[in-house]
C-alpha positions in Angstrom: 156.2 72.2 135.9 155.5 75.4 134.6 158.5 76.5 135.6 161.2 73.1 134.6 159.0 73.9 131.3 160.3 77.0 130.9 164.2 75.8 132.3 163.8 73.1 129.8 163.1 75.2 126.6 160.1 72.4 126.0 156.9 73.0 125.8 154.5 71.4 128.3 151.4 70.1 128.2 148.5 69.7 130.9 145.3 68.8 131.3 142.8 69.2 133.5 141.0 67.2 136.0 136.6 65.5 135.6 136.8 64.6 132.5 137.8 67.7 130.6 133.8 69.7 130.9 134.4 73.3 129.9 133.7 74.6 133.8 136.9 72.5 134.5 139.6 74.0 132.2 138.3 77.0 133.6 139.3 75.8 137.0 142.6 74.4 135.6 143.0 77.9 133.6 142.7 79.9 136.5 144.8 78.0 139.4 147.3 78.9 136.3 146.9 82.4 136.2 147.5 83.1 139.5 151.3 81.8 139.2 153.5 84.4 139.3 154.1 85.9 136.0 157.7 85.2 135.0 156.5 81.5 135.4 153.9 81.9 132.8 156.4 83.8 130.0 155.0 81.3 127.5 151.6 81.3 125.3 149.2 79.5 126.8 146.6 77.5 124.1 142.9 76.3 125.5 141.0 73.8 124.4 137.4 73.1 125.7 135.5 70.2 124.1 132.5 70.1 126.3 129.9 69.3 123.6 126.6 70.7 122.7 123.9 68.5 123.5 121.5 69.8 121.0 124.7 68.8 118.8 125.2 65.7 119.5 121.5 64.8 119.3 121.4 66.1 116.3 124.4 63.5 115.4 123.0 60.2 116.9 119.5 61.8 114.5 121.7 61.0 112.3 123.3 57.7 113.5 126.8 59.3 113.9 127.0 58.3 117.2 127.9 55.4 118.8 128.8 53.8 122.1 132.3 52.0 122.8 131.9 48.1 123.9 131.2 47.5 126.5 128.7 50.6 126.9 125.2 50.4 127.1 123.0 52.3 124.1 122.7 55.6 123.7 119.5 57.5 123.6 119.1 61.3 123.4 117.8 60.9 127.3 120.9 59.8 127.7 122.3 63.0 126.2 120.0 65.5 128.2 120.8 63.6 131.8 124.5 64.3 131.2 125.3 67.3 132.9 128.4 67.5 131.0 129.8 65.4 127.8 132.9 66.1 125.8 135.5 65.2 123.6 
């Protein structure tokens, strides 16, 4: 994808697997960095989207988090049990 993007002269957007947790973003970036340098002759932006659990619980207390239908209710225990929460 990176080589074709460079040949075509257009930007590209890649996504990481497994929901976008910080560890998955870093894993994907490590793979991209292993490619030959000539394929990475473009700026790279990395967007981490994993959310801090204490911040999420604050938002929950402020009634600023609501599950999307048909998801079950969300409470502080739901957040605590989550391994990763990404936006």
